[in-house]
C-alpha positions as CSV (number, residue, x, y, z in Angstrom):
1,M,-22.3,15.3,-4.1
2,T,-18.7,16.0,-4.5
3,D,-16.6,13.0,-6.8
4,L,-13.7,12.2,-4.2
5,T,-12.0,9.7,-7.0
6,H,-8.9,9.8,-8.2
7,T,-8.9,10.4,-12.2
8,N,-6.8,7.3,-13.4
9,A,-5.4,7.0,-9.9
10,T,-4.6,3.4,-9.1
11,L,-4.4,1.9,-5.4
12,H,-2.0,-1.2,-5.2
13,I,-2.5,-3.6,-3.2
14,L,0.2,-5.7,-2.1
15,S,-0.4,-9.5,0.0
16,K,2.4,-11.2,-0.7
17,P,6.5,-10.4,-0.1
18,V,8.2,-8.1,-2.8
19,T,11.5,-8.2,-3.5
20,Q,13.5,-5.8,-4.8
21,T,13.0,-6.3,-8.2
22,Q,9.3,-6.4,-8.2
23,F,9.3,-3.7,-6.1
24,Q,11.1,-1.5,-9.0
25,E,8.4,-2.8,-11.3
26,L,5.8,-1.7,-9.4
27,L,7.7,1.8,-8.4
28,D,8.3,1.7,-12.7
29,L,4.5,1.8,-13.1
30,K,3.0,3.7,-10.6
31,N,2.4,7.4,-11.1
32,D,2.1,10.3,-8.7
33,T,-1.3,10.3,-8.0
34,D,-1.1,6.1,-7.0
35,C,-1.4,5.0,-3.0
36,V,0.9,1.4,-2.8
37,L,-0.8,-0.6,0.1
38,F,0.8,-3.2,2.2
39,T,-1.7,-6.3,3.7
40,R,-1.1,-9.3,4.8
41,D,2.1,-11.2,4.4
42,A,3.7,-8.3,2.7
43,C,3.9,-6.5,5.6
44,Y,6.7,-8.2,5.5
45,S,8.3,-6.3,2.9
46,L,8.2,-3.1,5.5
47,L,11.8,-4.4,7.0
48,A,13.4,-4.8,4.0
49,P,16.1,-1.3,3.1
50,Y,14.4,-1.0,-0.3
51,I,10.9,0.0,0.8
52,D,10.8,3.9,1.2
53,L,8.1,4.0,3.9
54,N,7.1,7.4,3.4
55,T,5.5,6.7,-0.2
56,V,3.0,3.4,0.9
57,I,1.0,3.0,3.9
58,A,0.3,-1.0,5.8
59,L,-2.9,-2.3,7.2
60,Q,-2.5,-1.9,11.0
61,A,-4.0,-5.3,11.8
62,D,-1.6,-7.2,9.8
63,C,1.6,-5.0,10.9
64,E,0.0,-6.1,14.1
65,A,-0.6,-9.7,13.4
66,R,3.2,-10.4,11.9
67,G,5.0,-8.5,15.0
68,I,5.7,-5.3,12.7
69,S,5.7,-2.4,14.3
70,N,8.0,0.8,13.1
71,K,6.8,4.2,13.9
72,S,7.9,5.5,10.6
73,I,5.4,3.0,9.0
74,S,2.0,4.8,8.2
75,V,-1.0,2.6,9.0
76,I,-4.3,2.5,8.2
77,G,-7.5,0.7,9.6
78,Y,-10.2,-1.4,7.5
79,E,-12.4,1.5,7.3
80,K,-9.5,3.4,5.9
81,W,-9.2,0.9,3.4
82,V,-13.0,0.5,2.2
83,E,-12.4,4.3,1.6
84,L,-9.2,4.3,-0.4
85,T,-11.1,1.3,-2.8
86,L,-13.8,3.7,-3.3
87,E,-11.5,6.7,-3.7
88,Y,-9.2,5.3,-6.3
89,K,-10.7,4.6,-9.8
90,N,-8.4,1.1,-10.5
91,T,-7.5,-1.2,-8.0
92,L,-4.4,-3.2,-8.8
93,S,-3.5,-6.6,-7.1
94,W,-0.2,-7.7,-6.4
């Protein structure tokens, strides 16, 4: 069996809207192999100009539930979210 876990990588899960300062703190903490996932009300932050949409992903159902649609937002489903939790060695909820 192949080990798909990213060594020392973290899946950062945001569930609440983040300010520019909070997002900068996350960027200062994360490394290049980390993944940033926006869920629940954090999806509203995807509308902020300080979020680089090329570096984050969002839960599709949560974006749809909040009326957020932007072709620049990379979205995933619940099944992929489960895969990510298994793929990344660490998980950090913000």
